[in-house]
All heavy atoms as an XYZ file, in Angstrom:
803
protein
N       0.854     -1.168      0.000
C       0.000      0.000      0.000
C       0.904      1.236      0.000
O       1.698      1.435      0.917
C      -0.909     -0.032      1.219
C      -1.795      1.158      1.322
S      -3.111      0.864      2.493
C      -2.816      2.178      3.607
N       0.768      2.010     -1.025
C       1.626      3.173     -1.210
C       1.505      4.162     -0.052
O       2.511      4.705      0.413
C       1.288      3.868     -2.533
C       2.108      5.099     -2.866
C       3.589      4.755     -2.967
C       1.616      5.736     -4.149
N       0.294      4.391      0.440
C       0.107      5.353      1.530
C       0.905      4.936      2.763
O       1.554      5.768      3.392
C      -1.376      5.480      1.869
N       0.868      3.659      3.086
C       1.606      3.165      4.255
C       3.115      3.310      4.047
O       3.837      3.754      4.941
C       1.231      1.718      4.544
C       2.018      1.106      5.659
C       2.956      0.129      5.555
C       1.950      1.432      7.054
N       3.472     -0.174      6.797
C       2.876      0.611      7.735
C       1.209      2.348      7.794
C       3.066      0.675      9.106
C       1.400      2.410      9.169
C       2.318      1.580      9.801
N       3.581      2.938      2.878
C       5.017      3.030      2.594
C       5.504      4.475      2.687
O       6.547      4.750      3.277
C       5.314      2.454      1.217
C       5.132      0.950      1.151
C       5.236      0.398     -0.255
O       5.445      1.177     -1.206
O       5.110     -0.827     -0.405
N       4.736      5.392      2.116
C       5.125      6.805      2.176
C       5.042      7.347      3.598
O       5.868      8.171      4.012
C       4.263      7.635      1.223
C       4.528      7.396     -0.260
C       3.516      8.152     -1.118
C       5.945      7.794     -0.632
N       4.055      6.882      4.364
C       3.928      7.312      5.761
C       5.165      6.894      6.554
O       5.731      7.673      7.303
C       2.663      6.721      6.377
C       2.473      7.131      7.807
C       2.860      6.454      8.920
C       1.873      8.343      8.269
N       2.537      7.160     10.048
C       1.925      8.317      9.671
C       1.286      9.438      7.624
C       1.416      9.350     10.456
C       0.778     10.462      8.409
C       0.845     10.413      9.804
N       5.566      5.637      6.407
C       6.718      5.119      7.133
C       8.010      5.829      6.728
O       8.924      5.963      7.525
C       6.876      3.605      6.922
C       5.754      2.769      7.523
C       5.545      3.026      8.996
C       6.650      2.465      9.844
N       6.504      2.730     11.273
N       8.086      6.302      5.484
C       9.271      7.018      5.010
C       9.223      8.506      5.352
O      10.142      9.247      5.040
C       9.412      6.845      3.496
C       9.750      5.429      3.085
C       9.789      5.299      1.577
C      10.069      3.869      1.168
N      10.023      3.690     -0.293
N       8.092      8.952      5.959
C       7.956     10.365      6.316
C       7.628     11.262      5.140
O       7.905     12.458      5.175
N       7.026     10.678      4.093
C       6.707     11.459      2.891
C       5.237     11.294      2.466
O       4.945     11.103      1.289
C       7.616     11.015      1.751
C       9.086     11.164      2.053
C       9.999     10.818      0.899
N       9.463      9.924     -0.092
C      10.048      8.794     -0.508
N      11.187      8.413      0.004
N       9.502      8.053     -1.442
N       4.285     11.410      3.391
C       2.883     11.172      3.030
C       2.313     12.192      2.051
O       1.368     11.886      1.322
C       2.142     11.216      4.360
C       2.995     12.076      5.229
C       4.406     11.777      4.810
N       2.889     13.375      1.982
C       2.352     14.391      1.065
C       2.588     14.049     -0.402
O       2.009     14.676     -1.281
C       2.923     15.764      1.390
C       2.340     16.409      2.650
C       3.047     17.718      2.956
C       0.849     16.614      2.521
N       3.396     13.024     -0.672
C       3.573     12.598     -2.056
C       2.296     11.961     -2.619
O       2.170     11.785     -3.820
C       4.749     11.618     -2.164
C       6.088     12.291     -1.971
C       7.261     11.341     -2.119
O       7.123     10.296     -2.787
O       8.330     11.650     -1.563
N       1.349     11.656     -1.748
C       0.051     11.132     -2.183
C      -0.849     12.227     -2.749
O      -1.776     11.949     -3.490
C      -0.691     10.490     -1.001
C      -0.128      9.200     -0.461
C      -0.808      8.859      0.857
C      -0.326      8.085     -1.463
N      -0.556     13.455     -2.374
C      -1.426     14.586     -2.675
C      -1.124     15.162     -4.049
O       0.036     15.251     -4.464
C      -1.257     15.672     -1.581
C      -2.138     16.869     -1.838
C      -1.543     15.076     -0.213
N      -2.170     15.563     -4.734
C      -2.021     16.203     -6.034
C      -1.156     17.457     -5.889
O      -1.295     18.217     -4.928
C      -3.398     16.570     -6.584
C      -3.321     17.079     -8.007
O      -3.381     16.260     -8.936
O      -3.171     18.318     -8.177
N      -0.284     17.661     -6.829
C       0.657     18.793     -6.788
C      -0.052     20.146     -6.704
O       0.479     21.097     -6.140
C       1.574     18.779     -8.015
C       2.435     17.542     -8.112
C       3.455     17.495     -7.020
C       4.316     16.248     -7.171
N       5.000     15.866     -5.970
N      -1.253     20.246     -7.242
C      -1.956     21.532     -7.249
C      -2.389     21.975     -5.851
O      -2.603     23.152     -5.620
C      -3.169     21.478     -8.178
O      -4.119     20.551     -7.686
N      -2.526     21.042     -4.912
C      -2.923     21.435     -3.554
C      -1.866     21.087     -2.510
O      -2.049     21.342     -1.327
C      -4.267     20.793     -3.148
C      -4.174     19.266     -3.159
C      -5.404     21.294     -3.993
C      -5.370     18.577     -2.544
N      -0.752     20.551     -2.953
C       0.300     20.121     -2.036
C       0.808     21.261     -1.153
O       1.075     21.067      0.026
C       1.455     19.533     -2.847
C       2.573     19.004     -2.005
C       3.694     18.442     -2.851
O       3.977     18.984     -3.939
O       4.292     17.456     -2.415
N       0.929     22.442     -1.691
C       1.472     23.582     -0.942
C       0.369     24.470     -0.355
O       0.609     25.601      0.009
C       2.359     24.433     -1.857
C       3.495     23.681     -2.491
C       4.647     23.553     -1.550
C       5.815     22.936     -2.317
N       6.645     22.111     -1.529
N      -0.824     23.950     -0.257
C      -1.953     24.756      0.209
C      -1.878     25.019      1.712
O      -1.101     24.401      2.437
C      -3.272     24.062     -0.112
O      -3.481     22.981      0.774
N      -2.713     25.932      2.149
C      -2.783     26.252      3.576
C      -3.430     25.113      4.360
O      -3.397     25.098      5.579
C      -3.564     27.568      3.811
C      -4.978     27.465      3.254
C      -2.825     28.749      3.232
C      -5.880     28.612      3.634
N      -4.012     24.158      3.671
C      -4.692     23.040      4.312
C      -3.782     21.826      4.481
O      -4.249     20.725      4.734
C      -5.928     22.646      3.509
C      -6.883     23.779      3.305
C      -7.030     24.359      2.061
C      -7.615     24.277      4.365
C      -7.914     25.404      1.875
C      -8.502     25.326      4.193
C      -8.647     25.894      2.937
N      -2.486     22.030      4.378
C      -1.530     20.932      4.444
C      -1.668     20.127      5.744
O      -1.635     18.897      5.717
C      -0.116     21.465      4.293
C       0.913     20.396      4.043
C       2.269     20.997      3.762
O       2.737     21.857      4.505
N       2.895     20.557      2.687
N      -1.855     20.799      6.862
C      -1.993     20.082      8.133
C      -3.275     19.249      8.151
O      -3.293     18.142      8.701
C      -1.965     21.050      9.314
O      -3.078     21.913      9.278
N      -4.339     19.759      7.532
C      -5.589     18.994      7.459
C      -5.439     17.789      6.533
O      -5.986     16.717      6.805
C      -6.732     19.892      6.982
C      -7.104     20.945      7.993
C      -8.111     21.930      7.443
O      -8.164     22.177      6.248
N      -8.909     22.498      8.326
N      -4.699     17.950      5.465
C      -4.451     16.842      4.543
C      -3.677     15.739      5.262
O      -4.026     14.562      5.181
C      -3.683     17.339      3.295
C      -4.570     18.269      2.469
C      -3.199     16.161      2.461
C      -3.826     19.041      1.393
N      -2.636     16.125      5.988
C      -1.846     15.157      6.742
C      -2.693     14.452      7.795
O      -2.566     13.250      8.014
C      -0.653     15.839      7.408
C       0.492     16.219      6.489
C       1.511     17.076      7.226
C       1.143     14.977      5.915
N      -3.581     15.193      8.436
C      -4.451     14.609      9.460
C      -5.401     13.588      8.836
O      -5.632     12.517      9.408
C      -5.231     15.712     10.173
C      -5.955     15.237     11.404
C      -6.377     16.439     12.253
N      -6.789     16.027     13.557
C      -5.976     15.794     14.579
N      -4.689     15.941     14.434
N      -6.425     15.409     15.749
N      -5.932     13.882      7.671
C      -6.827     12.935      6.986
C      -6.089     11.646      6.612
O      -6.634     10.547      6.767
C      -7.427     13.573      5.734
S      -8.663     14.822      6.093
N      -4.872     11.779      6.130
C      -4.070     10.601      5.798
C      -3.806      9.786      7.058
O      -3.952      8.568      7.069
C      -2.750     11.011      5.107
C      -3.032     11.624      3.732
C      -1.817      9.811      4.973
C      -1.822     12.291      3.083
N      -3.447     10.469      8.139
C      -3.158      9.819      9.416
C      -4.384      9.043      9.917
O      -4.294      7.857     10.266
C      -2.736     10.883     10.427
C      -2.123     10.341     11.677
N      -1.238     11.063     12.411
C      -2.275      9.172     12.343
C      -0.853     10.368     13.468
N      -1.483      9.209     13.447
N      -5.539      9.694      9.933
C      -6.771      9.047     10.402
C      -7.140      7.871      9.498
O      -7.549      6.811      9.983
C      -7.927     10.075     10.494
C      -9.259      9.389     10.755
C      -7.641     11.101     11.584
N      -6.961      8.033      8.206
C      -7.298      6.931      7.295
C      -6.420      5.716      7.556
O      -6.896      4.577      7.494
C      -7.201      7.376      5.840
O      -5.869      7.686      5.496
N      -5.151      5.927      7.879
C      -4.278      4.800      8.202
C      -4.673      4.144      9.524
O      -4.538      2.931      9.682
C      -2.814      5.246      8.237
C      -2.211      5.547      6.865
C      -0.838      6.185      7.006
C      -2.145      4.295      6.006
N      -5.182      4.930     10.459
C      -5.678      4.350     11.707
C      -6.886      3.447     11.454
O      -7.082      2.449     12.135
C      -6.060      5.449     12.702
C      -4.908      6.266     13.286
C      -5.453      7.442     14.096
C      -4.013      5.391     14.145
N      -7.671      3.782     10.451
C      -8.908      3.038     10.158
C      -8.673      1.701      9.462
O      -9.597      0.889      9.374
C      -9.841      3.892      9.306
S     -10.517      5.295     10.194
N      -7.482      1.458      8.948
C      -7.225      0.209      8.219
C      -6.160     -0.649      8.898
O      -5.581     -1.531      8.271
C      -6.830      0.482      6.745
C      -7.974      1.127      6.000
C      -5.567      1.322      6.651
N      -5.906     -0.409     10.187
C      -4.919     -1.199     10.900
C      -5.309     -2.679     10.905
O      -6.487     -3.026     10.861
C      -4.771     -0.687     12.333
C      -4.206      0.725     12.378
C      -4.112      1.245     13.780
O      -3.034      1.313     14.321
N      -5.241      1.620     14.363
N      -4.312     -3.532     10.968
C      -4.525     -4.967     10.863
C      -5.480     -5.501     11.926
O      -6.407     -6.240     11.621
C      -3.189     -5.701     10.952
C      -3.316     -7.188     10.722
C      -1.972     -7.844     10.518
O      -0.927     -7.222     10.677
N      -1.988     -9.093     10.159
N      -5.298     -5.120     13.166
C      -6.157     -5.589     14.242
C      -7.398     -4.706     14.332
O      -7.284     -3.510     14.608
C      -5.386     -5.574     15.569
C      -6.170     -6.162     16.712
O      -7.365     -6.429     16.622
N      -5.479     -6.369     17.819
N      -8.584     -5.276     14.126
C      -9.805     -4.464     14.185
C      -9.989     -3.733     15.516
O     -10.575     -2.653     15.546
C     -10.927     -5.475     13.961
C     -10.284     -6.602     13.233
C      -8.868     -6.656     13.750
N      -9.467     -4.297     16.607
C      -9.590     -3.641     17.912
C      -8.767     -2.355     17.985
O      -9.034     -1.498     18.824
C      -9.150     -4.590     19.030
C     -10.107     -5.764     19.193
O     -11.296     -5.630     18.823
O      -9.656     -6.824     19.669
N      -7.772     -2.213     17.123
C      -6.946     -1.004     17.089
C      -7.587      0.109     16.270
O      -7.180      1.259     16.355
C      -5.560     -1.314     16.499
C      -4.731     -2.206     17.400
O      -4.976     -2.215     18.626
O      -3.832     -2.899     16.878
N      -8.563     -0.245     15.442
C      -9.201      0.750     14.571
C     -10.187      1.599     15.371
O     -10.926      1.092     16.203
C      -9.961      0.049     13.446
C      -9.068     -0.792     12.574
C      -9.874     -1.570     11.569
N      -9.054     -2.621     10.976
C      -9.537     -3.689     10.399
N     -10.842     -3.870     10.301
N      -8.715     -4.596      9.907
N     -10.207      2.904     15.107
C     -11.151      3.772     15.825
C     -12.578      3.584     15.308
O     -12.794      3.236     14.151
C     -10.639      5.185     15.504
C      -9.943      5.035     14.190
C      -9.358      3.650     14.184
N     -13.539      3.824     16.189
C     -14.940      3.811     15.790
C     -15.287      5.096     15.062
O     -14.499      6.052     15.042
N     -16.458      5.127     14.466
C     -16.853      6.308     13.674
C     -16.895      7.581     14.501
O     -16.469      8.641     14.033
C     -18.232      6.062     13.063
C     -18.352      6.007     11.565
S     -16.922      6.341     10.588
C     -17.319      7.928      9.982
N     -17.392      7.506     15.735
C     -17.453      8.721     16.562
C     -16.043      9.227     16.864
O     -15.801     10.438     16.871
C     -18.228      8.459     17.852
O     -17.625      7.418     18.591
N     -15.102      8.305     17.070
C     -13.714      8.709     17.305
C     -13.092      9.323     16.060
O     -12.351     10.300     16.141
C     -12.872      7.508     17.739
O     -13.323      6.996     18.955
N     -13.417      8.746     14.900
C     -12.901      9.281     13.635
C     -13.376     10.718     13.446
O     -12.588     11.609     13.108
C     -13.330      8.399     12.444
C     -13.041      9.088     11.117
C     -12.636      7.045     12.504
N     -14.647     10.955     13.689
C     -15.184     12.314     13.543
C     -14.488     13.276     14.493
O     -14.121     14.391     14.104
C     -16.684     12.316     13.782
C     -17.506     11.633     12.692
C     -18.962     11.527     13.113
C     -17.387     12.375     11.372
N     -14.289     12.850     15.732
C     -13.606     13.696     16.703
C     -12.176     13.993     16.257
O     -11.700     15.120     16.354
C     -13.602     13.024     18.080
C     -12.923     13.796     19.199
C     -13.660     15.102     19.474
C     -12.855     12.943     20.456
N     -11.494     12.981     15.735
C     -10.118     13.167     15.260
C     -10.040     14.168     14.110
O      -9.081     14.923     13.999
C      -9.539     11.831     14.792
C      -9.261     10.839     15.872
S      -8.689      9.301     15.113
C      -8.784      8.184     16.483
N     -11.045     14.135     13.244
C     -11.020     15.004     12.066
C     -11.376     16.454     12.374
O     -10.893     17.356     11.703
C     -11.959     14.452     10.988
C     -11.514     13.148     10.329
C     -12.600     12.629      9.405
C     -10.199     13.320      9.577
N     -12.212     16.679     13.370
C     -12.664     18.045     13.639
C     -11.952     18.713     14.802
O     -12.182     19.883     15.067
C     -14.198     18.110     13.869
C     -14.944     17.625     12.653
C     -14.596     17.340     15.111
N     -11.100     17.984     15.510
C     -10.411     18.579     16.651
C      -8.904     18.459     16.468
O      -8.433     17.914     15.483
C     -10.847     17.887     17.946
O     -10.335     16.572     17.993
N      -8.198     18.947     17.429
C      -6.734     18.906     17.386
C      -6.177     17.879     18.366
O      -5.039     18.001     18.799
C      -6.171     20.296     17.693
C      -6.497     21.338     16.637
C      -5.900     21.022     15.277
O      -4.754     20.527     15.222
O      -6.572     21.251     14.272
N      -6.977     16.858     18.727
C      -6.490     15.835     19.649
C      -5.286     15.134     19.039
O      -5.188     14.985     17.815
C      -7.585     14.796     20.004
C      -8.737     15.432     20.738
C      -8.060     14.044     18.798
N      -4.361     14.726     19.900
C      -3.172     14.032     19.414
C      -3.566     12.637     18.944
O      -4.308     11.920     19.609
C      -2.129     13.940     20.523
C      -0.804     13.432     20.030
C       0.291     13.585     21.066
O       0.200     14.474     21.921
O       1.246     12.790     20.992
N      -3.056     12.258     17.801
C      -3.397     10.967     17.208
C      -2.321      9.933     17.510
O      -1.134     10.242     17.480
C      -3.546     11.111     15.691
C      -4.577     12.116     15.206
C      -4.533     12.222     13.682
C      -5.962     11.731     15.662
N      -2.746      8.692     17.776
C      -1.749      7.639     17.980
C      -1.063      7.293     16.668
O      -1.594      7.554     15.585
C      -2.576      6.450     18.486
C      -3.948      6.700     17.971
C      -4.107      8.191     17.896
N       0.113      6.715     16.760
C       0.838      6.299     15.560
C       0.118      5.088     14.955
O      -0.199      4.139     15.661
C       2.278      5.934     15.921
C       3.171      5.697     14.735
C       3.357      6.926     13.855
O       3.261      8.061     14.346
O       3.624      6.724     12.653
N      -0.189      5.132     13.660
C      -0.870      3.988     13.047
C       0.043      2.771     12.965
O       1.262      2.897     12.846
C      -1.252      4.487     11.650
C      -0.342      5.614     11.375
C       0.046      6.202     12.698
N      -0.590      1.604     13.067
C       0.126      0.339     12.906
C      -0.071     -0.144     11.481
O      -0.899      0.388     10.742
C      -0.402     -0.684     13.900
C      -0.198     -0.256     15.341
C      -0.848     -1.222     16.292
C      -0.739     -0.688     17.717
N      -1.536     -1.487     18.639
N       0.666     -1.152     11.109
C       0.623     -1.670      9.736
C      -0.803     -2.046      9.326
O      -1.524     -2.665     10.092
C       1.520     -2.891      9.630
C       1.553     -3.477      8.234
C       2.619     -4.530      8.096
O       3.746     -4.296      8.471
N       2.255     -5.671      7.574
N      -1.204     -1.673      8.122
C      -2.537     -2.032      7.633
C      -2.704     -3.550      7.507
O      -1.727     -4.272      7.289
C      -2.598     -1.384      6.247
C      -1.542     -0.349      6.242
C      -0.484     -0.833      7.184
N      -3.934     -3.996      7.632
C      -4.214     -5.416      7.576
C      -3.948     -6.039      6.227
O      -3.637     -7.217      6.130
N      -4.028     -5.292      5.158
C      -3.872     -5.845      3.817
C      -2.547     -5.473      3.191
O      -2.331     -5.654      2.018
C      -5.006     -5.378      2.906
C      -5.245     -3.897      2.963
C      -4.520     -3.036      2.165
C      -6.184     -3.366      3.824
C      -4.717     -1.677      2.225
C      -6.400     -1.998      3.877
C      -5.669     -1.165      3.084
N      -1.630     -4.978      3.984
C      -0.356     -4.487      3.448
C       0.415     -5.568      2.706
O       0.837     -5.370      1.585
C       0.499     -3.900      4.578
C       1.813     -3.354      4.115
C       1.850     -2.241      3.299
C       3.006     -3.952      4.466
C       3.052     -1.722      2.863
C       4.217     -3.454      4.040
C       4.236     -2.333      3.234
N       0.615     -6.729      3.296
C       1.399     -7.781      2.678
C       0.803     -8.318      1.396
O       1.500     -8.663      0.460
N      -0.501     -8.390      1.321
C      -1.168     -8.971      0.155
C      -0.939     -8.163     -1.112
O      -0.845     -8.708     -2.185
C      -2.668     -9.089      0.405
C      -3.023    -10.093      1.475
C      -4.516    -10.132      1.676
C      -4.893    -11.035      2.820
N      -6.308    -10.982      3.117
N      -0.856     -6.864     -0.990
C      -0.764     -6.019     -2.177
C       0.642     -5.513     -2.461
O       0.912     -4.999     -3.509
C      -1.717     -4.824     -2.037
C      -3.143     -5.269     -2.059
C      -3.865     -5.364     -0.890
C      -3.756     -5.640     -3.254
C      -5.168     -5.801     -0.888
C      -5.068     -6.067     -3.257
C      -5.769     -6.143     -2.079
O      -7.060     -6.580     -2.082
N       1.532     -5.657     -1.500
C       2.863     -5.103     -1.708
C       3.869     -6.144     -2.170
O       5.028     -5.833     -2.371
C       3.363     -4.471     -0.411
O       3.585     -5.487      0.543
N       3.418     -7.405     -2.296
C       4.324     -8.452     -2.712
C       5.105     -9.039     -1.557
O       5.965     -9.878     -1.749
N       4.823     -8.596     -0.334
C       5.541     -9.107      0.822
C       4.835    -10.296      1.454
O       5.320    -10.875      2.399
C       5.694     -8.005      1.874
C       6.588     -6.892      1.394
C       6.698     -5.781      2.407
O       6.268     -5.962      3.558
O       7.216     -4.726      2.043
N       3.673    -10.663      0.947
C       2.916    -11.765      1.526
C       3.498    -13.105      1.119
O       4.399    -13.208      0.299
N       2.985    -14.158      1.699
C       3.398    -15.518      1.382
C       3.006    -15.825     -0.049
O       1.848    -15.769     -0.414
C       2.726    -16.494      2.358
C       3.123    -17.933      2.105
O       4.096    -18.170      1.360
O       2.464    -18.824      2.674
N       3.985    -16.158     -0.878
C       3.706    -16.361     -2.301
C       2.797    -17.552     -2.546
O       2.031    -17.563     -3.486
C       5.009    -16.519     -3.084
O       5.720    -17.648     -2.607
N       2.852    -18.581     -1.683
C       2.005    -19.750     -1.901
C       0.537    -19.428     -1.663
O      -0.331    -19.923     -2.359
C       2.437    -20.914     -0.999
O       2.287    -20.548      0.365
N       0.246    -18.554     -0.691
C      -1.147    -18.213     -0.454
C      -1.629    -17.156     -1.428
O      -2.809    -17.099     -1.739
C      -1.363    -17.706      0.988
O      -0.461    -16.644      1.242
C      -1.189    -18.826      1.997
N      -0.736    -16.311     -1.920
C      -1.184    -15.287     -2.851
C      -1.517    -15.882     -4.216
O      -2.277    -15.298     -4.973
C      -0.138    -14.182     -2.984
O       1.048    -14.714     -3.534
N      -0.961    -17.055     -4.534
C      -1.236    -17.685     -5.817
C      -2.551    -18.459     -5.806
O      -3.120    -18.732     -6.851
C      -0.094    -18.624     -6.200
C       1.184    -17.898     -6.543
C       2.293    -18.858     -6.899
C       3.581    -18.109     -7.175
N       4.686    -19.011     -7.451
N      -3.013    -18.821     -4.626
C      -4.252    -19.583     -4.541
C      -5.438    -18.666     -4.795
O      -5.458    -17.528     -4.374
C      -4.396    -20.213     -3.158
C      -3.355    -21.256     -2.853
C      -3.488    -21.763     -1.408
O      -4.247    -21.212     -0.633
N      -2.743    -22.798     -1.107
N      -6.412    -19.212     -5.488
C      -7.644    -18.470     -5.714
C      -8.519    -18.597     -4.482
O      -8.810    -19.699     -4.041
C      -8.391    -19.016     -6.935
C      -7.741    -18.693     -8.244
C      -7.956    -17.240     -8.629
O      -8.817    -16.564     -8.082
N      -7.176    -16.761     -9.548
N      -8.894    -17.502     -3.901
C      -9.800    -17.538     -2.769
C     -11.119    -16.947     -3.214
O     -11.164    -15.940     -3.897
C      -9.232    -16.744     -1.599
C      -7.976    -17.361     -1.032
C      -7.478    -16.596      0.179
O      -8.051    -15.584      0.560
N      -6.417    -17.081      0.786
N     -12.186    -17.621     -2.840
C     -13.493    -17.109     -3.209
C     -14.412    -17.186     -2.008
O     -14.171    -17.920     -1.059
C     -14.078    -17.917     -4.375
O     -14.291    -19.254     -3.959
N     -15.452    -16.413     -2.067
C     -16.454    -16.442     -1.011
C     -17.829    -16.383     -1.659
O     -17.993    -15.912     -2.775
C     -16.274    -15.261     -0.060
O     -16.489    -14.052     -0.742
N     -18.784    -16.897     -0.945
C     -20.150    -16.865     -1.431
C     -20.862    -15.719     -0.742
O     -20.902    -15.654      0.484
C     -20.877    -18.188     -1.113
O     -20.119    -19.248     -1.688
C     -22.276    -18.183     -1.651
N     -21.380    -14.821     -1.516
C     -22.139    -13.713     -0.967
C     -23.615    -14.062     -1.050
O     -24.119    -14.410     -2.112
C     -21.869    -12.417     -1.738
C     -20.451    -11.954     -1.571
O     -19.893    -12.078     -0.490
N     -19.866    -11.436     -2.626
N     -24.270    -13.988      0.073
C     -25.690    -14.258      0.109
C     -26.399    -12.975      0.473
O     -25.892    -12.157      1.225
C     -25.997    -15.356      1.126
C     -25.374    -16.688      0.741
C     -25.705    -17.780      1.753
O     -26.657    -17.616      2.518
O     -24.998    -18.785      1.746
N     -27.577    -12.816     -0.044
C     -28.352    -11.619      0.227
C     -29.769    -12.023      0.608
O     -30.311    -12.986      0.079
C     -28.361    -10.671     -0.991
C     -28.973     -9.328     -0.624
C     -29.065    -11.291     -2.163
C     -28.735     -8.260     -1.665
N     -30.323    -11.323      1.545
C     -31.695    -11.532      1.958
C     -32.438    -10.245      1.756
O     -31.970     -9.184      2.163
C     -31.756    -11.952      3.445
O     -30.967    -13.110      3.633
C     -33.182    -12.202      3.883
N     -33.577    -10.333      1.128
C     -34.403     -9.146      0.900
C     -35.702     -9.326      1.673
O     -36.383    -10.333      1.547
C     -34.698     -8.947     -0.595
C     -33.390     -8.744     -1.343
C     -35.643     -7.754     -0.799
C     -33.561     -8.671     -2.839
N     -36.024     -8.323      2.477
C     -37.255     -8.356      3.235
C     -38.164     -7.259      2.712
O     -37.751     -6.094      2.640
C     -36.987     -8.119      4.721
O     -36.053     -9.104      5.174
C     -38.261     -8.189      5.539
N     -39.355     -7.624      2.308
C     -40.329     -6.652      1.830
C     -41.360     -6.406      2.922
O     -41.944     -7.340      3.453
C     -41.027     -7.166      0.571
C     -40.134     -7.376     -0.648
C     -40.941     -8.015     -1.769
C     -39.553     -6.064     -1.100
N     -41.554     -5.153      3.247
C     -42.553     -4.796      4.232
C     -43.833     -4.412      3.505
O     -43.809     -3.625      2.563
C     -42.065     -3.632      5.090
C     -40.789     -3.877      5.903
C     -40.390     -2.606      6.637
C     -40.986     -5.023      6.888
N     -44.924     -4.990      3.943
C     -46.215     -4.664      3.338
C     -47.155     -4.179      4.436
O     -47.200     -4.739      5.525
C     -46.825     -5.899      2.662
C     -45.994     -6.344      1.473
C     -46.633     -7.527      0.753
O     -47.869     -7.711      0.879
O     -45.902     -8.248      0.080
N     -47.921     -3.157      4.114
C     -48.891     -2.627      5.074
C     -50.075     -3.582      5.176
O     -50.393     -4.308      4.249
C     -49.382     -1.260      4.618
N     -50.726     -3.573      6.320
C     -51.898     -4.449      6.503
C     -53.108     -3.929      5.810
O     -53.411     -2.898      5.533
C     -52.233     -4.581      7.990
C     -51.157     -5.322      8.715
C     -51.636     -5.530     10.108
N     -50.508     -5.923     10.928
C     -50.617     -6.320     12.157
N     -51.787     -6.363     12.729
N     -49.573     -6.675     12.841
């Protein structure tokens, strides 16, 4: 995941379009990247809930350092090659409930 790699290298602004990179909103852009990385951490218990995410985005509370994303190895080529070659599939089931008035 490019965002994670750039974050770890201290260069997260390389994700941002050049036209807004030098904007006055640079700190807000960095905060959004930071919060987004917190939301995709490998352990679901480490991920913030929606109310916490909103608080993080609208306030100046100090943010914890994000941990490695859960899908980092699968997309960066660092995962186990034997499992990445296997086809994994899942069955999606859907239930539709129709409400009818009496």
